[in-house]
N, C-alpha and C positions, 0 to 999 in steps of 0.2 A: 461521546462523539457519535455513537451509533444512533441515538435518539435524534440527533440533528440531521444525520444523513437520511433517516427515514422520512424527513420532510420532503426530500427530493426523489426518493426511490421506493419502490415496493420491496418488501422484506425478502422476496425470492432473488433479489439482485445483490444481496449481501451475504457473506459467509465468513466464518472464522475457522473453517475446517477444509477449505479448498486447497488442493494440491496443485501446484503449477510445475509442469515439466519444463526444465531449463537445460540448456546445453552448456554446462560449465565443467571445469576440471575438478571442482571441489564438491559438486552435488549434481544430482539428476532431477531432484524435485525440491520445491520449497513450499512451506505451509505458512503464509503470512498470518499475522494476528488478525487482520481484516482484509478481505478482498471484495471489491466492488465489480460486479459483472456488467458488461455491455448487454444490450438487448440481444444482439447476435450470439454472444456467449451463453446467455441464459437459455436461448433456444437450442444451442448445440449440446448443452448439458441436460436438456429436458428428460431424456430417457436413459441417462447414464445411471449406473448403480452407485457410483462414487463421484464426488465432485473433483475429478482429476482433469485439469486443463491441459490437453495434449498439444504438441507443437503444431498440429494442423488446424487447431481451433483458434478463433480470434483471441487476442490477449485481453486480460482484465482491463478495466478502465482505470482502476486505482488499487494499489496495495499499500497497506500500513504495517510497519514493523515497529515493535516496542523493544528498545535495547535492554537486554538483560544486564544485571549487575556484573557478571563475569566479563573481564577485559577482553577475552577472546571473541565474545559476541559483538563487541564494538566493531572489530574488523569485519565480521560477517555482514553486519547491517550497513556499515558505511562504505565498505569496499567491494566485497565479493558479490553480495546480493545486488548492489547498485549496478554492476556491470552485467550481471545475469538478467536482471529485469529490463535494462536498456536493450540488450540483445533480443529479448523477448518482445519488445515493442510496447511495453506497458507505459501508457501516457503520463501517469503521475504516480510517484512513490513518496510516501511520507515516512520519515524516521522520527519516532517519538522517543526522546531520550530523557528519562526522569532524572538521571544523575547530573546531566548538564543543564537540566531544566530548559530544554529547547525542543523545537520541532523543526526538522529540516524538510522542506518541500522541494522535491526534485521533479522538474517538468521536462519531458522528452522533446528535444528540438534537434532535428537533423541527426537522429540516432544517438545523441549524447544528452545527458541530463544537465540542465541548468539548475542551480541551487539557490534557494532562499532560506535563511535561517530566521526563525521567529522565537521571541522570548517574552516571558512575563505576561503583561496585559496586551501584547500586540495581537491584532486580529490576523488569523492565518489566512493568507491569500492563496486560493486554490484556482487554478485554471479550469479544472473540471467542474467545480462547484463555486462559481463566482459570487453567488448570493449567500454563501455560508457565513454565518455570524458566530464565530468560535474563536476564543483566545487560547493561547498556550496554557495559561493558568487553569482555565476551565477543563481542558483535556487532561492535564496532569493531575488535577484534583479528582477527576473521575477514575483515573488509573489506580488511585490509592484505595 
């Protein structure tokens, strides 16, 4: 997936180590499996010692979480992180779920996420990256 996103973005706008400060009861920060920065966020982080996205900074453009095999993490990815990322104003959130063999794309509309679920050979439809040519199977095979 990373290679496909690099067709649209420079490498300095992608991170697998960025911390996002959230205002949730269960956590104060999240570290998504992949974070895509906006141009404004990239500029805000330019002189930072760590890639910590503070509440007064612009939100990321996209975050991607891969569901871990532990059942508890399903709740984190599908429920808790979903509300935290929506409150943070993150425009698009992907949940890559190898166990269910699906990718859920959540698009922020009026403060709430609208959900689309994709499986198998379906092309993932991204509001952020409308030209992206990527199927669920391709992403899941890359995860292995």
